[in-house]
C-alpha positions as CSV (number, residue, x, y, z in Angstrom):
1,M,41.4,23.0,-50.2
2,W,43.4,23.8,-46.9
3,Y,41.7,21.1,-44.8
4,D,43.1,18.3,-47.6
5,G,46.4,18.2,-46.0
6,L,47.8,16.4,-42.7
7,L,48.5,19.6,-40.8
8,G,44.7,21.0,-41.6
9,R,43.4,17.5,-40.4
10,L,45.2,17.4,-37.2
11,F,43.9,21.0,-36.8
12,V,40.4,20.0,-37.5
13,C,40.7,17.0,-35.0
14,F,41.9,18.7,-32.1
15,F,39.6,21.9,-32.4
16,A,36.5,20.1,-32.9
17,V,37.4,17.7,-29.8
18,F,38.4,21.1,-27.7
19,L,35.1,22.7,-28.7
20,G,33.0,19.6,-28.3
21,V,34.4,19.0,-24.9
22,H,33.9,22.6,-23.7
23,V,30.5,23.3,-25.2
24,M,28.6,22.0,-22.0
25,R,30.9,24.3,-19.8
26,W,29.3,27.3,-20.9
27,T,26.9,29.0,-19.0
28,M,25.4,31.4,-21.2
29,W,22.9,30.3,-23.5
30,S,24.1,32.7,-26.3
31,K,27.7,31.6,-26.4
32,E,26.4,27.8,-25.9
33,F,24.3,28.3,-28.8
34,Q,27.1,30.1,-31.1
35,A,29.5,27.1,-29.8
36,L,27.0,24.4,-31.3
37,H,26.5,26.2,-34.3
38,L,30.5,26.3,-34.9
39,L,30.6,22.9,-33.9
40,R,28.3,21.9,-36.8
41,L,30.1,23.8,-39.1
42,I,33.1,22.1,-38.3
43,W,31.6,18.8,-38.3
44,G,30.5,19.6,-41.9
45,I,33.9,20.0,-42.6
46,V,35.0,16.8,-41.2
47,A,32.3,14.7,-43.0
48,K,33.5,15.7,-46.5
49,M,36.7,13.5,-45.5
50,S,36.9,9.8,-46.5
51,K,35.5,7.1,-43.7
52,H,39.0,6.3,-43.0
53,D,40.1,10.1,-42.2
54,I,36.9,10.5,-40.1
55,A,37.5,7.1,-38.3
56,E,41.2,8.2,-37.6
57,I,39.7,11.7,-36.2
58,L,37.1,9.5,-34.2
59,R,39.7,7.3,-32.6
60,G,42.3,9.4,-31.8
61,P,46.0,9.0,-31.1
62,R,47.5,5.6,-30.4
63,V,49.1,5.2,-26.9
64,R,51.1,2.4,-25.6
65,V,49.8,0.8,-22.4
66,Q,51.5,-1.6,-20.0
67,N,49.5,-4.6,-18.2
68,K,51.2,-6.3,-15.4
69,N,50.3,-10.1,-14.6
70,K,49.0,-11.0,-18.2
71,D,49.6,-14.4,-19.9
72,K,47.2,-13.7,-22.9
73,D,46.3,-11.1,-25.0
74,D,43.4,-9.4,-26.1
75,K,43.0,-11.7,-28.8
76,G,43.5,-15.0,-26.6
77,E,47.0,-15.6,-27.8
78,A,50.1,-16.6,-25.5
79,I,52.1,-13.9,-24.6
80,P,55.9,-15.0,-24.9
81,K,57.4,-16.1,-21.5
82,S,60.2,-13.5,-21.9
83,E,57.7,-10.9,-21.8
84,I,56.0,-12.0,-18.9
85,A,59.3,-12.4,-17.3
86,K,59.4,-8.6,-17.2
87,G,56.1,-8.3,-15.0
88,Y,54.4,-6.6,-17.7
89,T,53.2,-6.5,-21.3
90,T,52.6,-3.9,-23.6
91,E,49.6,-3.0,-25.7
92,W,48.2,-0.4,-27.9
93,S,45.2,1.5,-27.1
94,Y,43.1,4.4,-28.2
95,P,42.1,6.3,-24.9
96,S,41.5,9.5,-26.3
97,R,38.8,8.5,-28.7
98,V,36.4,11.7,-28.9
99,L,33.1,10.0,-28.7
100,F,34.1,8.0,-25.5
101,V,35.8,11.1,-23.9
102,A,32.5,13.1,-24.6
103,T,30.4,10.8,-22.8
104,K,32.9,10.5,-19.9
105,M,32.1,14.2,-19.6
106,G,28.5,14.4,-20.1
107,N,29.0,16.5,-23.1
108,T,25.4,15.6,-24.7
109,H,25.4,18.4,-27.3
110,F,28.4,16.7,-28.9
111,V,27.5,13.2,-28.8
112,I,24.2,14.1,-30.4
113,E,25.8,15.6,-33.4
114,L,28.1,12.9,-34.0
115,I,25.5,10.4,-33.6
116,R,23.3,12.6,-35.9
117,S,26.0,12.3,-38.6
118,D,26.6,8.8,-38.4
119,P,23.9,6.7,-36.3
120,E,26.2,3.6,-36.3
121,L,28.4,5.1,-33.5
122,I,25.7,3.8,-31.0
123,W,27.5,0.3,-31.5
124,K,31.3,1.5,-31.3
125,L,32.9,0.0,-28.4
126,D,36.2,1.5,-26.4
127,D,39.0,-0.4,-25.8
128,K,37.5,-2.1,-22.6
129,G,34.6,-3.3,-24.7
130,K,31.8,-0.5,-23.7
131,T,29.4,1.3,-25.8
132,I,28.4,4.9,-24.7
133,F,25.5,3.7,-22.8
134,H,27.5,1.6,-20.5
135,L,29.8,4.7,-20.3
136,A,27.2,7.0,-19.7
137,V,25.7,4.3,-16.9
138,K,29.4,4.0,-15.3
139,H,29.8,7.8,-15.0
140,R,26.4,8.3,-14.4
141,Q,25.6,10.7,-17.1
142,I,22.0,10.7,-16.9
143,N,21.2,13.0,-20.2
144,I,23.2,10.7,-22.4
145,Y,21.6,7.6,-21.0
146,K,18.2,9.0,-21.7
147,L,19.1,8.7,-25.5
148,I,18.9,5.0,-24.9
149,Y,15.0,5.7,-25.0
150,E,15.2,7.2,-28.4
151,I,16.7,4.1,-30.4
152,G,13.9,1.8,-30.2
153,A,14.1,-1.9,-30.2
154,M,17.9,-1.6,-30.6
155,K,18.3,-0.9,-26.9
156,H,17.4,-4.7,-26.3
157,L,20.8,-5.4,-28.1
158,I,22.9,-3.2,-26.9
159,T,22.2,-3.2,-22.8
160,P,23.5,-7.0,-22.6
161,I,26.6,-6.2,-24.4
162,K,29.4,-7.5,-21.9
163,D,33.1,-5.7,-21.9
164,K,36.1,-7.6,-21.7
165,K,35.8,-8.2,-18.0
166,G,32.2,-9.8,-18.8
167,N,30.3,-6.8,-17.2
168,N,27.2,-6.0,-18.7
169,M,25.4,-2.7,-18.1
170,L,23.9,-3.8,-14.7
171,H,27.4,-5.0,-13.2
172,M,28.5,-1.1,-14.7
173,V,25.6,0.7,-12.4
174,S,26.6,-1.5,-9.6
175,K,30.2,0.0,-9.1
176,S,29.9,3.2,-6.8
177,A,29.8,6.5,-8.6
178,K,32.3,8.9,-7.9
179,Q,31.8,12.0,-5.4
180,S,31.8,14.5,-7.7
181,R,28.8,12.9,-9.3
182,F,26.8,14.0,-5.8
183,R,27.4,17.3,-6.0
184,D,23.6,18.2,-6.7
185,V,22.4,15.7,-4.1
186,S,22.0,16.7,-0.8
187,G,23.0,14.1,2.1
188,V,24.6,10.9,2.2
189,A,21.2,9.0,2.4
190,L,20.0,10.7,-0.4
191,Q,23.3,9.7,-2.6
192,M,22.5,6.1,-1.7
193,Q,19.0,6.9,-2.6
194,R,20.4,8.0,-5.9
195,E,22.2,5.1,-6.7
196,L,19.3,2.6,-5.9
197,L,17.3,4.6,-8.5
198,W,20.3,4.1,-11.3
199,F,20.4,0.4,-10.3
200,K,16.7,-0.1,-10.7
201,E,16.4,2.0,-13.9
202,V,19.0,-0.6,-15.5
203,E,17.7,-3.6,-14.1
204,Q,14.2,-3.0,-15.9
205,M,16.3,-1.8,-19.0
206,I,18.1,-4.9,-19.3
207,P,16.6,-8.5,-20.3
208,P,15.5,-10.3,-17.3
209,H,17.7,-13.3,-18.1
210,Y,21.3,-11.1,-17.9
211,R,20.3,-9.5,-14.3
212,Q,21.6,-12.6,-12.4
213,R,24.6,-13.0,-15.1
214,K,28.0,-13.7,-13.2
215,N,30.9,-11.4,-14.6
216,G,34.5,-12.4,-15.1
217,D,35.3,-12.5,-11.1
218,N,32.0,-14.6,-10.9
219,V,30.0,-11.7,-8.9
220,T,26.7,-10.8,-10.0
221,P,25.5,-7.4,-10.2
222,Q,23.6,-7.5,-6.9
223,D,26.4,-8.8,-5.2
224,L,28.8,-6.5,-6.7
225,F,26.4,-3.3,-5.6
226,T,26.0,-4.6,-2.2
227,K,29.8,-4.7,-1.8
228,T,30.7,-1.4,-3.6
229,H,28.2,0.5,-1.5
230,E,28.7,-0.9,2.0
231,K,30.5,2.5,3.1
232,L,28.0,4.7,1.3
233,V,25.3,2.6,3.5
234,T,27.1,3.1,6.5
235,K,27.6,6.8,6.1
236,G,23.5,7.2,5.2
237,E,22.8,5.6,8.3
238,D,24.9,7.9,10.5
239,W,23.6,10.8,8.5
240,M,20.1,9.8,8.8
241,K,20.5,9.5,12.6
242,N,22.3,12.3,13.3
243,T,19.8,14.3,11.2
244,A,16.5,12.8,13.2
245,S,18.0,12.7,16.3
246,Q,18.7,16.8,16.1
247,C,15.1,17.4,14.4
248,M,13.7,15.4,17.3
249,V,15.1,17.7,20.0
250,V,13.6,20.4,18.1
251,A,10.3,18.8,18.0
252,T,10.2,17.8,21.4
253,L,10.9,21.4,22.6
254,I,7.8,22.4,20.6
255,T,5.6,19.9,22.1
256,T,6.7,21.1,25.8
257,I,6.1,24.7,25.0
258,V,2.9,24.4,23.1
259,F,1.7,21.8,25.6
260,A,1.9,24.0,28.5
261,A,0.6,26.9,26.6
262,A,-2.8,25.5,26.0
263,F,-3.5,25.4,29.7
264,T,-2.1,29.2,30.0
265,L,-4.4,30.9,27.6
266,P,-3.7,34.7,27.1
267,G,-5.9,37.0,29.4
268,G,-6.5,34.2,31.9
269,Y,-9.7,32.6,32.9
270,N,-12.7,33.6,35.2
271,Q,-12.3,32.4,38.2
272,G,-16.1,31.8,38.8
273,T,-16.8,30.1,35.5
274,G,-13.4,29.0,34.6
275,I,-14.3,30.6,31.2
276,P,-11.4,32.4,29.0
277,F,-12.2,35.9,29.5
278,F,-11.8,36.8,26.0
279,C,-13.0,33.6,24.5
280,K,-15.2,35.5,22.0
281,E,-12.1,37.1,20.3
282,P,-11.2,36.0,17.1
283,A,-7.8,36.3,18.0
284,L,-8.3,33.9,20.7
285,I,-9.7,31.0,18.5
286,I,-6.8,31.4,16.3
287,F,-4.7,30.9,19.2
288,V,-6.0,27.8,20.4
289,I,-6.5,26.3,16.6
290,A,-3.0,27.1,16.0
291,D,-1.7,25.7,19.3
292,A,-3.4,22.3,18.8
293,V,-2.1,22.2,15.2
294,S,1.3,22.8,16.5
295,L,1.0,20.0,19.4
296,I,-0.2,17.6,16.8
297,S,2.3,18.0,14.1
298,S,5.2,18.1,16.5
299,S,4.1,14.9,18.0
300,T,3.9,13.4,14.8
301,S,7.1,14.8,13.7
302,I,8.7,12.8,16.7
303,L,7.3,9.9,15.8
304,M,8.7,9.9,12.2
305,F,12.3,10.7,13.2
306,L,11.9,7.8,16.0
307,A,10.8,5.6,13.4
308,I,13.9,6.7,11.5
309,L,16.0,6.1,14.6
310,T,14.6,2.5,15.1
311,S,14.7,1.3,11.2
312,R,16.9,-1.5,10.1
313,Y,18.8,0.4,7.6
314,A,18.9,-2.2,4.8
315,E,19.8,-1.2,1.2
316,R,16.2,-1.1,0.0
317,D,15.0,1.3,3.1
318,F,16.8,3.8,1.4
319,L,15.3,3.7,-1.7
320,E,11.6,4.9,-0.4
321,S,10.9,3.9,3.4
322,L,13.8,6.3,5.1
323,P,13.4,9.2,2.6
324,K,9.5,9.4,2.9
325,K,9.9,9.2,7.0
326,L,12.2,12.1,6.6
327,L,10.1,14.1,4.3
328,F,7.1,13.6,6.5
329,G,9.1,14.4,9.7
330,L,10.4,17.8,8.2
331,A,7.1,18.7,6.6
332,T,5.4,18.4,10.1
333,L,8.3,19.9,12.0
334,F,8.0,22.8,9.5
335,L,4.1,22.8,10.2
336,S,4.7,23.1,14.0
337,I,7.2,25.9,13.8
338,M,4.9,27.8,11.5
339,T,1.6,27.2,13.7
340,M,3.5,27.9,17.2
341,M,4.6,31.4,15.4
342,I,0.7,31.7,14.6
343,A,-0.5,31.1,18.0
344,F,2.8,33.2,19.4
345,S,1.2,36.3,17.2
346,A,-2.3,35.7,17.9
347,S,-1.7,36.2,21.8
348,F,-0.4,39.6,21.2
349,F,-3.4,40.5,19.1
350,V,-5.9,39.1,22.3
351,L,-3.9,41.4,24.9
352,Y,-3.3,44.5,23.4
353,D,-6.0,47.1,22.9
354,K,-6.8,48.3,19.3
355,K,-5.3,51.4,19.8
356,V,-1.7,49.8,20.0
357,K,-2.4,47.6,17.2
358,W,1.2,48.2,15.9
359,I,2.7,46.3,18.8
360,P,1.0,42.9,17.9
361,I,1.8,43.6,14.1
362,T,5.4,44.1,14.4
363,I,5.6,41.2,16.6
364,T,3.6,39.0,14.0
365,G,6.0,40.6,11.3
366,L,9.1,39.4,13.5
367,A,7.8,36.2,14.3
368,G,7.8,35.3,10.6
369,M,11.4,35.4,10.2
370,P,12.0,32.0,12.0
371,V,9.6,30.3,9.7
372,I,11.3,31.6,6.6
373,L,14.5,31.0,7.8
374,F,13.5,27.5,8.5
375,A,12.1,27.5,4.9
376,I,15.2,28.9,3.0
377,L,17.8,26.4,5.0
378,Q,15.6,23.2,4.5
379,F,14.0,23.8,1.2
380,R,16.4,22.3,-1.0
381,L,16.6,19.0,1.3
382,L,12.8,19.0,1.1
383,G,12.7,19.4,-2.4
384,D,15.5,16.9,-3.2
385,V,13.8,14.4,-1.1
386,F,10.2,15.0,-2.7
387,Y,11.2,14.9,-6.3
388,S,13.8,11.5,-5.8
389,T,11.0,10.1,-4.2
390,Y,7.8,10.8,-5.7
391,R,9.1,12.1,-9.1
392,S,12.0,9.5,-9.8
393,R,9.7,7.6,-12.4
394,Y,10.6,11.1,-14.7
395,L,14.3,11.1,-13.7
396,F,15.5,8.8,-16.5
397,K,12.7,9.6,-19.0
398,P,13.5,12.4,-21.5
399,K,11.0,15.1,-21.6
400,K,11.3,15.6,-25.6
401,R,13.2,13.8,-28.2
402,I,16.5,15.3,-29.1
403,L,18.2,12.7,-30.7
404,Y,16.1,12.5,-33.7
405,F,13.4,14.8,-34.5
């Protein structure tokens, strides 16, 4: 067959890697399905090769790597002084291993196809002693990490594995993620929350007696997390304070307006009795109720944003305390804006005669624009805060089995 030759094997190897890395980048479902089907056909050809050839394809080409300031190699053997004197030593590495490259890039379909064809791949280690789950945690590839829930009791043997520097899986998640992994997260404070959620998830996954284990640098996972996230905590504090301050100004203005409107009812009062002229009008009742709700909700919003400004801003505050306050503050602010516009619209229905109803109807339609605009602009932030805070328990749990049916 054509694939028995060396060129054929190289072609299959590079084409499989190229296809696997890019299969998740295609946005159209039809194209993705076709690519996945083609990948399975190619892997079916690769599977007919000998185990040695398959291992060579998965391992990738060998590369010479220079390491500085080492007196022992990876086997623990002493390095000749002549080599140390040069300032560096050379080693052979395999940085292009298909399985680990796909894991780093989040190519879930490709990883699943490889594991289905050879389940033993979950035990494979890269050049630094990491499994695919260690890499998934390090690079925040959540869909690949979810596969750990499908391997049963084996996860208790994989999670404690240490790399060559003594880092276990909890040490991996303690290191700050790349900024590109936060593209779908709104705000720095929510980025910090996502990092805490990752840490808590891996912490409950790893055996308890490994949670305080120190790595080769004599650092525990918690200490490493605190050290690597200092800047993110500071940026999160600044973002939260700026957001709370700006929203607090808006809430204060609304409180001032609706408080004054409560004593200046549309149509005025009867000077003799002090009773409003249109007290029996449904529109006036709506005005009073909406104005009262707006005053109460805006005042509540002020208290929530004030609580944010006076918070301690400890690490754990970003997990639930601060996001809940922000969510409640934004929700009550939105409610106050909406009810204020309802009260504003109702006042025109009180003042104008039934023959000119088109005036209050038109004004009501225009008054809905700020409410809709606020909802559109803040919906993603509100959705992210709500999902991360109240739906975080489902963030790392697979909705269905995809590794083994």
